[in-house]
Each structure stands twice: as C-alpha cells, then as structure tokens.
Phi, psi and omega in degrees: 000132179245126180222154172245143181205150174260359183259118190287333176293330174290319180298325180294342179274352181280159176283325182217138186232136171245120179268123178248147174210122180051045175083359183242148173278123181268321184192164174208158181154186177283156176305321182295324178296318179298315183296321181298328181294333184287326179064227182256045183264359187255134186230140175253130180246116178254100186290153177291157178306137179098344177256115183288135178306321182292338174288318176295319178302309181299323182290324186279331185302125175088354178291162179301134177076000179258118178274320185202151174215141177206167181252134178220119173052043176081003178241156175264120179266123185239132171256122182258173179274009179125353184282342174068217187295329182296322180295324179286316179300320181291331183279339185269137178295150180300330183280006176247078181296141182200153172268128184240126178208157177289154177214165180288156184270160173240174178296322178304315176306314183294321178303318183290336176282340181273328182290131179310130184290133176239148180278086183288333178299321179289335182274337188238135180285110180239089178294148181228148175251137183305326183284343183082007179253142182294151175282106181235150180235143181286349180297128178275122183250345174226130182216131172233146176221115180054042182294133180226148172216126179237141172244096187066235179271356181269123180263107184279323176234127190242097172049057183274129182231124175196165179227146177233133182264158181300134178081005183269145166261113186245125184250136172259113189243136179170167179286171174299134182092002182285342183107004182300307183292327176297314176301316181301312184296328176289321179298330182269359180078015180269353184220133182291137179279135178277330184190160177091185182246149180205128179222146178225129180055036175083002181249135177289117189289339178283334183251332182225063185295326183291323178292319179297314183294340180290347182257359188234155171244148187225130174242113184287161181294317176265146177304115189243012177275181186269107183299329182280345178271153179286169175305313180298317181293324178295315180296321179294318180296313181291326174301313180293326180293331177276001177092011181270151178196171175057220184296324182299317178295315181299319180295319182289324179293319179293325175300315182296315180302318183287307187297320186255012176063039186258002187303312183288350176256010187310317182257013179274140177299134184300326180291346180261002180287152170299157186307315180296324180285332173298316179297318177301315181295321178297319178292320179300318179296320181290343182256001186303317183270011178055064185289157176285327187232131183241121178255121181239113182261106182050054185295339183247013180293124175084003181258164186284168184298325178293315180295325177298316181296317180296323179296316183289327175297320178295314180301317175302316182297316179295320180295322178295340179267007175098004176282132176277130183239124173245122190227140171256150177199148168253007172273110186301318182292337180288337181295341180295341177279351185271155173288316178216154178226154172237120180268125182246151170206128178053043174079004183245157175275116176270324180195153178214136177166192177284161180304320181295323177293321180293316179299321183299335181297331184260004184289136182214176177300323182272353180215087184280343179232071183286160178257170174302323179295321176301315181294319180299312180298315179298322179295312184289335180271356179084012178283340173236132179294129176305135184282311177063155173084158184288131179055031186294322179294316181299332181267009175097007177284171174080014181287166181286000000 
C-alpha cells in the first residue's frame, strides 16, 4: 500500500517513509530510523501553575537553538539543535518557573529537524506579556443559553450553553457531524436559530444580527473566497464589503500581504494557490477590518504541519492583543492551545473546561497522564458521564 499524508502521526504507522519538501526528497527510512537520528534533542517543559503552556510555546518559537515547539498534554515539547535542556532554560525568563527535562523522540520531532528552518517569529506578529499570562477580560462577549437548531425532525444542536470572555481562545472540539459548524454558523448570524438565546458582542443575534456581525470576522471551513479572482482582488473585494475604502483599505491590504506572506502571490488567482496559502488568504480576509471576535471553523484542516504551527502561532498572537478567538477543530492535540474547550458529540455538550480539567476526567490508576483524546473517547463511549452545563467541571460534574 502506498499513501501520501500531511499528518505525521499517520506517517509514523507506516513501515517505510519518504519525506518530501518543495518537490525534493529530504530523507527516507523506517519511522524508528528517523527517531534514532534525533537523539537527545527533544525537551519537555512543564510550566508552573499560572503559566499557560501556549505562552511558553509562543515565547520559544524562533529563539536561538530552538528548532520546533508544540504543545502536548499541557507541556511544551521542544526540539533543539542539540543544545538540549540548556537552550530551553536560557531562553525562558526567570519569572516563568518550569520543570525542564529530556524526553524520547517521535517521528514528528524528526520531521521538524529535516525541514529547512525558517524564522517564523520575524514573519508573525507575536505579542508578549511580561508575566507570561494571557490578556483576559472578565467581560463575556459570546453567550448562548439552551441554543437549539433543528432541520425538520433532526436536532443538530441540543440546548447548548456556554460563555466566552474577551481575549480568550475558546475551542469547540468534536468529530465531523458533532454540530460544531452548525453552532458556528448560528454564532455568525449565517443560520437561523431554532430555539434558545444567543448574543455576540453584547447584541442579541436573533434580533440584531447586522450589529453583531459588525464586530466579528469569520473564516469558513471550506475555502470560500473567489477562486477566479487574484489574491489582491479578493482582499480588495472583502475589504470593501466590510466598509473599508481609500487609504484605510490600502493600509490593511499591505498589512495582509506582509503578515501572511502573500506578497509574491499578489496577482495569482486564489484558486491556484497551494492549500496552506489559501488558508492564509482566508484568514487575512477575515481580519481586514480588525474584528473584536474571530470565528475560525476548522482553520488547519488539510494543511501541512508547518502551516498548522504557523496558524496557531498567529492565533496566539491575536489573542494576546485582546482579540477573542472561537475555533472549531477535530484535531484533539490542537485543543491544548485553547484557554477552554467544549467537547461536542451529536449536538450535545459532553464536557467543558480547561484542557487540564478535561484531561483529568480520564485519569485512572492505569492512565495517570491521559490526553484530550483519551478523555474524548471515554466521554463518547459513555465511560465518563457527560458533565453538561456552564462551568460544570469546576463545580464537580463529569465524574466517573
């Protein structure tokens, strides 16, 4: 069997792997051979309570001796150039206490050492706060109460209740068909609500949808820009649709070209862009008017590992600047970048809380360090009672 994939966990299951980059073969061998090449270059950073893993992740990306950084089960996984724990310790501020130790490598670690290193920090605006804590506001900017959506006799969303605060990254997590995109379309005013209450940016979405939409940016799951128009024409069209014009529009378009690396594609038809650049263009269009709230529906679906990392680095940066981000994903590991997540299945709320609270639901004698995926599987199989309700985990719900 011969397969191609952009998902590195799938590649690790293969007997033999050929790594390609920009049309060239970089290496080939068994997954174990790739991992052996990495040696002791992989480090785990376990932050002290109060320091968010995504803050450490954003800080480390692009630093000297740091090849790659990602978040796994509440820890930051770092691939170094061989400097090991010392490179990470030197890069972290003293006021960010953390446990730093070596760990075994994966195929993903090996893959990241093969790809030519790029200075992603210089390409992406990553605002930082001295305390290492995200900028959060107690103001609720998205609120649903008993939200429902029915298509005939089929109930796609069943009395869904949650709140999102300003500056928060809030994730809707679940498999395809869970009701995430349906919920999203209701939040954006693109789909009529069947029942319950819903408000965005202080406006009742059922009564004042246009006022609510003026505060938000939306990136659809499928590429929804005009494929026959150039990158520049798409940005100009959507900018004008958002009410931008004159010098203001020109400034925002130049920002998009620079921020998302679209300059060389300026006159290329959007439909002919590589997949990752299509996603960049879609996000750039959604951010042209500098929305207070950003809705991202499966923003990394189908893109390569490098593009996925760049997207989350950007999302982190926007959140640190006070933008509220609501994102859907079916990639369990991506939920670790969120401040809080809501796990959905068949239109219902199975559990809601921080990634660490969700992982704790699946902790047992035989699994002391469960993943989000472990918790998700246990919830959907009924091994953990669905918690349901606002702040239910914090109040003790969701026990076995």
